[in-house]
C-alpha positions as CSV (number, residue, x, y, z in Angstrom):
1,X,-96.5,73.3,122.8
2,X,-95.2,72.8,119.3
3,X,-96.2,75.3,116.6
4,X,-98.3,77.8,118.7
5,X,-97.7,81.3,119.8
6,X,-95.6,81.0,123.0
7,X,-97.6,83.5,125.1
8,X,-100.7,81.5,124.6
9,X,-98.9,78.3,125.6
10,X,-97.5,80.0,128.8
11,X,-101.0,81.3,129.6
12,X,-102.5,77.8,129.3
13,X,-99.8,76.3,131.5
14,X,-99.9,79.0,134.2
15,X,-103.7,79.4,134.5
16,X,-104.6,75.7,133.9
17,X,-107.6,77.1,131.9
18,X,-108.5,76.3,128.2
19,X,-106.8,78.6,125.7
20,X,-107.5,78.7,122.0
21,X,-104.2,78.3,120.3
22,X,-103.2,80.1,117.1
23,X,-100.3,78.8,114.9
24,X,-97.0,80.6,115.3
25,X,-95.6,82.1,112.1
26,X,-92.7,84.2,113.3
27,X,-89.3,83.0,114.5
28,X,-89.5,79.3,113.6
29,X,-86.9,76.9,115.3
30,X,-86.0,73.3,114.8
31,X,-86.1,71.4,118.1
32,X,-84.9,67.8,118.0
33,X,-83.0,65.1,119.9
34,X,-80.3,62.9,118.2
35,X,-79.8,59.5,119.9
36,X,-76.8,57.4,119.1
37,X,-77.3,53.8,120.3
38,X,-74.6,51.9,122.2
39,X,-76.5,48.7,122.5
40,X,-80.1,47.4,122.0
41,X,-81.2,48.8,125.4
42,X,-79.0,51.8,126.1
43,X,-78.0,55.0,124.3
44,X,-74.4,56.0,123.9
45,X,-75.1,59.7,123.6
46,X,-78.2,61.9,123.6
47,X,-77.7,65.3,121.9
48,X,-80.2,68.2,121.9
49,X,-80.5,70.1,118.6
50,X,-81.8,73.7,118.7
51,X,-81.5,75.7,115.5
52,X,-83.3,78.6,113.8
53,X,-85.3,77.3,110.8
54,X,-84.4,80.2,108.6
């Protein structure tokens, strides 16, 4: 879940019940994937990017 309090996301996934999500404000991170193409149909490399936002 992007941008929500992680404990609420874990609760929703583990109980399979609806959970009201609140936006997370502490400890922001940037999560991304950088894909460099080799050809039109295949990637040369796929690199995961995980960095603290602050």
